[in-house]
C-alpha angles and dihedrals in degrees: 000000000000121000137206123234132195119200127184143086114334096246092052099048109029093095093061089070089069086060091057094255120138108247127205113191113197132181106175125057095233090053090048094053093048095048092045090051091049092051096050090052092049131073096279113131093184130034119187113198129183114253091238092054095043088056089056092046096041096123093052095044091052091067092062101039094095096048121100093228138069102031106215111209125187119221132185117258130210089278089066141253118315092186094241092113095054090041089055093049091047091053091049093052090047091054093047098043099030099234143054107274093189093058115101130181 
């Protein structure tokens, strides 16, 4: 059975544990890289990652963007929304639909 993981700073992700998701709080970049690589090679179908952390791991995450699993989804952290998560969803929808659904004349 596939699982869902959440990775980021503790304050941003601790609430997800109450939803039954596996949380992986990280504070150092080396720790974050090691944890992320462990998650993508495990049985996690979805990995939620804070936008701030995803920005630091952008090079590593890019290697897994085209794979079917795991699905890597950016979420805002306590420091706020950088817009990267919404931008990623928008790009995915544009690819699937063939046009920008948020564009209005």
